[in-house]
C-alpha positions in Angstrom: -18.0 15.5 -7.0 -20.7 13.6 -8.9 -22.3 10.7 -6.8 -21.2 8.3 -9.5 -17.4 9.4 -9.4 -17.7 9.1 -5.5 -19.1 5.8 -5.7 -16.4 4.6 -8.2 -13.6 6.2 -6.1 -15.1 4.8 -2.9 -14.3 1.3 -4.5 -10.8 1.9 -4.3 -10.8 4.0 -1.0 -13.4 2.3 1.2 -12.9 4.8 3.9 -15.2 7.3 1.8 -18.1 4.7 2.4 -17.9 4.1 6.0 -16.7 7.7 6.6 -20.0 9.3 5.3 -22.1 7.4 7.8 -19.6 7.6 10.8 -21.3 8.3 14.3 -20.3 9.5 17.5 -21.2 6.1 19.3 -18.8 4.4 16.8 -16.1 6.8 17.6 -16.2 6.0 21.3 -16.0 2.2 20.5 -13.0 2.8 18.3 -11.4 5.0 20.9 -11.6 2.3 23.4 -10.3 -0.3 21.1 -7.4 2.0 19.9 -6.3 2.7 23.6 -6.3 -1.2 24.3 -4.5 -1.9 20.9 -1.8 1.0 21.6 -0.8 -0.5 24.9 -0.1 -3.8 23.2 1.5 -2.2 20.2 4.2 0.1 22.0 6.1 -3.1 23.4 5.5 -5.1 20.5 6.6 -2.4 17.9 10.0 -2.0 19.8 10.4 -5.7 20.2 9.5 -6.7 16.7 12.2 -4.0 15.5 14.8 -5.5 17.7 13.9 -9.0 16.5 14.3 -7.8 12.9 17.9 -6.5 13.9 17.0 -2.9 13.4 16.8 0.0 15.7 13.8 0.1 18.2 12.4 3.2 16.7 11.8 1.5 13.4 8.8 -0.4 14.8 7.4 2.5 16.2 7.8 4.3 12.7 6.1 1.2 11.1 3.0 1.7 13.5 2.2 5.2 12.5 1.6 6.1 8.6 1.1 2.3 7.6 -1.9 2.2 10.0 -3.2 5.4 8.6 -3.1 4.2 4.9 -4.6 0.8 5.7 -7.4 2.6 7.6 -8.2 4.5 4.4 -7.8 1.5 1.8 -8.7 -1.5 3.8 -12.1 -3.3 4.0 -11.8 -5.0 7.5 -13.2 -3.1 10.3 -10.9 -4.9 12.8 -7.6 -6.2 11.2 -4.8 -4.5 13.1 -1.8 -3.8 10.7 1.8 -3.2 12.0 4.9 -5.2 12.6 4.3 -8.7 13.4 7.1 -11.6 14.7 7.2 -13.8 11.5 7.6 -10.9 9.2 10.2 -9.5 11.4 12.1 -12.7 11.7 12.2 -12.9 7.7 13.2 -9.3 7.6 16.2 -10.0 10.0 17.3 -13.0 7.9 17.1 -10.8 4.5 18.9 -8.0 6.0 21.5 -9.9 8.1 24.2 -9.6 5.2 23.8 -5.8 5.1 23.6 -5.2 8.8 26.9 -7.2 9.2 28.5 -4.5 7.1 26.9 -1.5 8.9 23.6 -0.8 10.9 22.7 2.1 8.4 22.9 -0.4 5.4 20.7 -3.0 7.4 18.1 -0.5 7.9 18.3 0.7 4.2 17.9 -2.8 3.2 14.8 -3.1 5.4 13.1 -0.1 3.8 13.8 -1.5 0.3 12.2 -4.7 1.6 9.2 -2.9 2.7 8.7 -1.1 -0.5 9.4 -4.2 -2.7 6.7 -6.1 -0.7 4.4 -3.1 -0.9 4.7 -3.1 -4.8 4.2 -6.9 -5.0 1.1 -6.7 -3.0 -0.4 -3.9 -4.7 0.2 -5.3 -8.0 -1.4 -8.6 -6.9 -4.4 -6.7 -5.8 -4.8 -4.8 -8.9 -4.3 -7.8 -11.1 -6.7 -9.8 -8.7 -4.1 -12.4 -8.0 -5.1 -12.9 -4.3 -6.1 -16.6 -5.2 -2.4 -17.3 -5.6 -2.1 -17.5 -1.7 -4.4 -20.3 -1.6 -1.6 -22.5 -3.0 0.0 -22.3 0.3 -1.9 -25.3 2.0 -2.9 -25.0 5.9 -0.6 -27.9 6.9 2.3 -26.1 5.2 1.3 -22.9 6.8 1.0 -24.7 10.4 4.4 -26.2 9.9 6.1 -23.1 8.9 4.4 -21.1 11.9 5.4 -23.7 14.4 8.9 -23.8 13.1 9.4 -19.9 12.7 7.9 -19.5 16.4 10.5 -21.8 17.9 13.2 -20.1 15.8 12.0 -16.9 17.2 11.6 -17.9 20.7 15.3 -19.4 20.5 16.7 -16.2 19.1 15.5 -14.4 22.2 16.9 -16.7 24.8 20.4 -15.0 24.8 18.8 -11.7 25.7 17.0 -13.3 28.5 20.2 -14.9 29.9 22.3 -11.5 29.3 24.6 -13.3 26.8 25.6 -12.8 23.2 25.0 -15.8 20.9 24.6 -16.1 17.4 23.9 -18.9 14.9 22.6 -19.3 11.1 20.0 -21.9 12.6 18.7 -23.2 15.9 21.4 -25.8 16.5 24.0 -23.5 15.7 22.3 -20.9 18.1 21.9 -23.3 20.9 25.5 -24.6 20.6 26.7 -20.9 20.8 24.6 -20.2 24.0 26.0 -23.3 25.7 29.5 -22.1 24.8 28.6 -19.0 26.4 27.0 -20.2 29.7 29.6 -19.2 32.2 29.1 -15.5 31.2 25.3 -15.6 32.1 24.2 -12.4 33.8 22.4 -13.5 36.8 20.4 -10.6 37.5 19.0 -10.6 33.9 18.2 -14.3 33.9 16.3 -14.0 37.4 14.6 -11.0 36.2 13.6 -12.7 32.9 12.2 -15.7 34.5 10.1 -13.6 36.8 8.8 -11.7 33.7 8.1 -14.5 31.8 6.0 -16.0 34.7 4.1 -12.8 35.0 3.2 -12.7 31.2 2.3 -16.4 31.2 0.1 -16.2 34.5 -1.5 -13.1 33.2 -2.5 -14.7 30.0 -3.8 -17.9 31.4 -5.1 -16.9 34.9 -5.3 -13.1 35.0 -8.7 -12.5 33.6 -10.4 -15.2 36.1 -8.4 -13.9 38.9 -9.5 -10.3 38.5 -13.1 -11.5 37.9 -13.0 -13.3 41.2 -11.9 -10.1 42.8 -14.9 -8.4 41.6 -13.5 -6.7 38.6 -15.9 -6.2 35.7 -15.5 -8.4 32.6 -14.4 -5.4 30.5 -11.9 -4.3 32.8 -10.4 -7.7 33.7 -9.9 -8.2 30.1 -8.4 -4.8 29.5 -6.0 -5.0 32.3 -4.7 -8.4 31.3 -4.0 -7.1 27.9 -2.2 -4.2 29.4 0.2 -6.3 31.4 3.0 -6.2 29.0 2.6 -2.5 28.8 2.8 -2.2 32.5 5.7 -4.4 32.7 7.6 -2.0 30.3 6.6 1.1 32.5 7.8 -0.7 35.6 11.0 -1.8 34.0 11.8 1.6 32.6 11.1 3.3 35.9 13.3 0.8 37.7 16.2 1.3 35.3 15.8 5.0 35.6 16.2 4.6 39.5 19.6 3.2 38.8 19.4 0.2 41.2 22.9 -1.4 41.9 21.3 -4.8 41.1 20.5 -3.9 37.8 24.1 -3.1 36.9 24.9 -4.8 33.6 21.3 -5.3 32.3 21.1 -4.4 28.7 18.6 -1.8 27.7 17.1 -0.7 24.4 19.3 2.2 24.1 19.0 5.7 22.5 15.6 6.2 20.6 15.7 9.5 18.7 12.7 11.7 19.5 10.4 13.0 16.6 9.8 11.4 13.3 12.1 10.8 10.3 11.2 12.9 7.1 9.4 11.1 4.6 11.7 9.8 1.5 11.8 6.9 -1.0 14.4 4.3 0.1 17.6 4.0 -2.1 20.2 1.6 -2.6 22.1 -0.1 -5.3 20.5 -2.1 -8.1 22.4 -5.1 -6.6 20.8 -4.7 -3.2 17.3 -4.3 -4.9 17.8 -7.4 -6.8 19.0 -9.3 -3.9 15.8 -8.4 -1.7 13.4 -9.5 -4.5 12.8 -13.0 -3.3 12.7 -12.2 0.4 10.2 -9.5 -0.4 8.1 -12.0 -2.3 8.1 -14.4 0.7 7.2 -11.7 3.2 4.3 -10.8 0.9 3.1 -14.4 0.6 3.0 -14.7 4.3 1.5 -11.4 4.8 -1.2 -12.2 2.5 -2.1 -15.6 3.9 -2.0 -14.5 7.5 -3.8 -11.1 7.0 -6.6 -12.2 4.7 -7.4 -15.4 6.8 -7.6 -13.3 10.1 -9.6 -10.5 8.5 -12.1 -13.1 6.9 -12.2 -15.0 10.3 -13.2 -11.9 12.0 -15.4 -10.4 9.6 -17.4 -13.8 9.5 -18.0 -13.5 13.1 -19.6 -10.0 12.6 -21.5 -10.9 9.5 -19.2 -8.6 7.5 -17.5 -9.0 4.3 -14.1 -8.1 3.2 -12.6 -7.8 -0.4 -9.5 -9.9 -0.6 -8.0 -8.0 -3.7 -8.7 -4.5 -2.0 -7.0 -6.0 1.0 -3.9 -6.7 -1.0 -3.9 -3.1 -2.2 -4.3 -1.8 1.2 -1.6 -4.0 2.6 0.6 -2.9 -0.2 -0.1 0.8 0.6 0.7 0.2 4.2 4.1 -1.3 3.3 4.9 1.5 0.9 4.1 4.0 3.6 6.4 2.2 5.9 9.2 2.2 3.4 8.8 6.0 3.1 8.5 6.6 6.7 11.5 4.8 8.0 9.4 1.5 9.0 9.9 -2.3 8.6 7.7 -4.4 6.7 4.1 -4.8 8.1 1.0 -7.0 7.8 -2.2 -7.8 9.8 -1.3 -9.2 13.5 -3.3 -12.2 14.7 -3.4 -11.2 18.4 -3.7 -7.5 18.0 -6.5 -7.9 15.5 -8.5 -10.2 17.8 -7.9 -7.7 20.5 -9.2 -4.8 18.3 -12.2 -6.7 17.7 -13.0 -7.6 21.4 -12.2 -4.1 22.6 -15.2 -3.0 20.4 -13.6 -1.5 17.3 -16.6 -0.6 14.8 -14.6 0.7 11.9 -11.2 1.1 10.4 -11.1 4.4 12.3 -9.8 2.4 15.2 -6.7 2.1 13.1 -6.4 6.0 12.8 -6.8 6.4 16.5 -4.0 3.7 17.4 -1.8 5.6 14.9 -2.4 8.8 16.9 -1.7 7.0 20.1 1.6 5.6 18.5 2.5 9.0 17.4 2.0 10.4 21.0 4.1 7.5 22.3 6.8 8.1 19.7 7.0 12.0 20.1 6.9 12.2 23.9 8.0 8.7 25.5 10.9 7.8 23.0 13.9 9.1 24.8 12.3 8.0 28.0 11.9 4.4 26.8 15.7 4.3 26.1 16.1 2.7 29.6 13.7 -0.1 28.8 15.4 -3.4 29.7 15.8 -5.6 26.6 14.8 -8.7 28.5 11.2 -7.4 29.0 10.8 -7.2 25.1 12.3 -10.7 24.6 9.9 -12.2 27.4 7.0 -10.3 25.4 8.0 -12.0 22.0 8.5 -15.5 23.3 5.1 -15.6 25.1 3.5 -14.1 22.2 5.1 -16.5 19.7 4.8 -19.7 21.6 1.1 -19.2 21.7 1.0 -19.8 17.9 2.7 -23.2 18.4 0.0 -25.9 18.6 1.3 -29.5 19.1 -2.1 -30.9 18.5 -1.9 -29.9 14.7 0.9 -32.4 14.3 -1.3 -35.3 15.8 -4.5 -34.3 14.0 -2.8 -33.8 10.6 -1.2 -37.4 11.0 -4.6 -38.9 11.8 -6.4 -37.1 8.9 -4.0 -37.4 6.0 -0.4 -38.7 5.8 0.7 -36.6 2.8 -0.4 -33.5 4.6 1.6 -34.5 7.4 4.6 -35.0 5.4 4.2 -31.6 4.2 3.9 -30.0 7.5 6.6 -32.1 9.0 9.2 -31.2 6.1 8.3 -27.4 6.3 8.6 -27.6 10.1 11.9 -29.1 10.0 13.4 -27.1 7.2 12.3 -23.7 8.9 13.7 -24.8 12.3 17.0 -26.5 11.3 17.9 -24.6 7.9 16.4 -21.1 7.9 13.0 -19.5 7.5 13.4 -18.5 3.9 14.1 -22.2 2.7 11.3 -23.3 5.0 8.7 -21.2 3.4 10.2 -21.8 -0.2 9.9 -25.5 0.5 6.4 -25.0 1.9 5.2 -23.1 -1.2 6.9 -25.7 -3.3 5.3 -28.6 -1.5 2.1 -27.2 -1.5 1.9 -26.8 -5.3 3.5 -30.4 -5.7 0.7 -31.7 -3.6 -1.9 -30.0 -5.5 -0.6 -31.4 -8.9 -0.2 -34.8 -7.4 -3.7 -34.9 -6.2 -5.3 -33.3 -9.2 -3.0 -35.6 -11.5 -5.0 -38.6 -9.9 -8.5 -37.6 -9.6 -11.0 -40.1 -7.9 -12.6 -42.2 -10.4 -15.3 -44.6 -9.5 -17.2 -47.4 -11.0 -20.8 -46.8 -10.3 -24.0 -48.8 -10.3 -27.8 -48.0 -10.0 -29.3 -47.7 -6.5 -32.2 -50.2 -6.7 -35.7 -48.4 -7.2 -34.1 -45.1 -8.0 -32.5 -43.0 -10.7 -29.2 -42.5 -8.6 -25.9 -44.0 -9.1 -23.3 -44.5 -6.5 -19.8 -46.1 -6.1 -20.0 -49.8 -6.2 -17.3 -50.2 -3.3 -19.4 -48.2 -1.0 -23.1 -49.0 -1.8 -25.3 -51.8 -2.5 -26.1 -51.1 -6.1 -27.1 -53.2 -9.1 -24.8 -53.5 -12.1 -24.7 -55.0 -15.6 -21.8 -57.2 -16.5 -21.5 -55.9 -20.1 -21.8 -52.2 -19.1 -19.6 -50.3 -16.9 -19.9 -46.5 -15.9 -16.9 -44.7 -14.7 -17.3 -41.5 -12.7 -14.6 -38.9 -12.7 -14.6 -36.6 -10.0 -12.7 -33.8 -11.1 -12.3 -31.6 -14.3 -10.1 -33.1 -16.9 -6.8 -31.3 -18.1 -3.4 -32.2 -19.3 -2.0 -33.5 -15.8 -4.8 -36.0 -15.2 -6.2 -37.0 -18.6 -3.8 -39.9 -19.1 -4.8 -41.2 -15.5 -8.2 -41.6 -16.9 -7.1 -43.4 -20.0 -5.2 -45.8 -17.8 -8.3 -46.4 -15.6 -10.5 -47.1 -18.8 -7.9 -49.5 -20.1 -7.6 -51.5 -16.7 -11.3 -51.7 -16.6 -11.4 -53.0 -20.3 -8.7 -55.6 -19.4 -10.5 -56.8 -16.2 -13.8 -57.3 -18.1 -13.6 -59.4 -21.2 -17.4 -59.4 -21.7 -17.5 -55.6 -21.6 -19.8 -54.0 -24.3 -20.1 -50.5 -23.3 -18.2 -48.0 -21.2 -20.1 -44.8 -19.9 -18.2 -41.9 -18.7 -20.2 -40.1 -16.1 -19.2 -36.3 -16.5 -21.4 -34.8 -13.6 -18.3 -33.5 -11.7 -16.3 -32.5 -14.9 -16.7 -28.8 -15.2 -13.9 -28.2 -17.8 -11.9 -30.1 -20.4 -8.9 -28.7 -21.8 -7.3 -29.6 -25.3 -5.0 -32.1 -24.1 -7.9 -34.1 -22.3 -10.0 -33.8 -25.4 -7.1 -35.5 -27.4 -7.0 -38.2 -24.8 -10.7 -38.7 -24.9 -10.5 -39.1 -28.6 -7.7 -41.8 -28.1 -9.8 -43.6 -25.6 -12.7 -43.6 -28.2 -10.3 -44.9 -30.8 -9.0 -47.9 -28.5 -12.3 -48.8 -27.5 -13.7 -48.7 -31.1 -11.1 -51.1 -32.2 -12.2 -53.5 -29.5 -15.8 -53.2 -30.5 -16.8 -51.3 -27.3 -19.2 -48.5 -27.3 -18.0 -45.2 -25.7 -20.9 -43.1 -24.2 -20.8 -39.9 -22.2 -23.5 -38.9 -19.8 -24.6 -35.7 -17.7 -22.2 -33.4 -19.7 -22.3 -29.8 -18.5 -23.0 -26.9 -20.7 -19.4 -25.5 -20.9 -18.1 -28.8 -21.7 -20.7 -29.8 -24.2 -19.6 -26.4 -25.9 -16.1 -27.6 -26.3 -17.4 -30.9 -27.7 -19.4 -29.4 -30.4 -16.2 -27.9 -31.9 -14.0 -31.0 -31.3 -13.4 -34.1 -33.5 -14.7 -36.3 -30.8 -18.3 -35.1 -31.2 -18.1 -36.7 -34.7 -15.9 -39.6 -33.9 -17.8 -40.8 -31.0 -18.7 -44.3 -31.6 -21.5 -44.1 -28.8 -24.0 -41.5 -27.7 -24.1 -38.4 -25.3 -26.9 -39.0 -22.8 -28.5 -36.1 -20.9 -28.6 -38.3 -17.8 -26.9 -41.4 -16.4 -30.4 -43.1 -15.9 -31.1 -42.5 -19.5 -27.7 -44.1 -20.6 -27.9 -46.9 -18.2 -31.6 -47.8 -19.3 -30.6 -47.7 -22.9 -27.5 -49.9 -22.8 -27.6 -52.2 -19.6 -29.0 -55.7 -19.6 -32.6 -56.0 -18.1 
């Protein structure tokens, strides 16, 4: 294969780039990171499959082939792909109508969901549509994550109490649990409390305690992160011992040994159509979470990622999940951070993690059938509650009230209605906020800073102004949604200043003007001409000037176009 062809192929398969220079030292670091992540991923994979309403082995399958595909196609050296809590909950919501008919139909729906999500992501990457994820604002995403985390935590409480409770939303679930209060399984509840305490203490105090006992920082960190896996090991051994105290404690149940055959998901056309919207929402959330985590970790290591290639890699991982019996996957926050802290040097850490998960699936699956469900539920609750940050509500309220409104609405709808309506409302709110803000751009009356050629807002600085000349600076590109707002501001200025002779539109922040905005500028010019007021432009950028050259405004303008605002003010102002 020629060098040029290999280079071109490496653009789509980044593993060909780093693989050619892979060193033994890197392999050792990647192996250690993979061991740490595997210890985290085994209990999480089982837990998130159960959270999604699927058989536990589905989480294991989703942690094999998808990791290999991402390692080959992804550009992040540390992003750990696999089942995650939010995607699992969204999957549970989407497949619930089919799971109610039969578990097999629910699994079939989950495979279709992964397939559709993979197709959406790959198409978005190939058509370079990753920027669309930017329309989901940070406050909306924070509200959604907080609401979803509380929904997830609430959904696990019945398992901690050893009861069965259901509800279409959190309030209904809590009402159902209160009705089942007399049926609480005491042993399960007591062991659940103990497990939660151990997990919380390990997360908050474990490392400092081990350091005080003389443990090295590396091993202290590794042991703390292995606590969930250790609890899985201890809980399974105890259940296998058959203690009478544990009678009635629910276990994971039979996990088939081996791996499923590769196959494309199948189902009726109606099923595929009904899962289109949930798959799109899972793709959006996966994109935002994965790329933000990948970029954050890459920045710390002075590396770069390709967002569009990341979409292709995540799409490939989901397609692999759908063909190998797995649920939808995306990049996990906690596992990715652990992967980086544990020393991962290249995406090969994902390959080694997949190997570890294969060993666990083949050799431990039947043994893990005795694993108590309350341990997995406790692991989920501790993991998701770390995502809830109450400070974001206070900080957003102080910073921007409209952002706070979007955050609160998304949070409440996610919490009290359902997760799909919550994220749908969040996306719509994000777009509505963007349109509202861009439709009302900041427009300032500016004056000259004495002794300089600089012009600043008269409301913020001590500047000199001329009564018969007013300069308006618009701080955004002009397009159909905000052009009328500019016209309104110009007319207000004219009405408030009877002695006005000239209006200068300072365009230093205007990068683009569309056809509708050009028509509005022509209307402004017409109105001002009828009043005997000159209309002038200053600091017009090249692309905007190119458009003006071919527009009627260039010939109809009753004033001039000045290179700089200083030239315009010097020519028109009173002295």
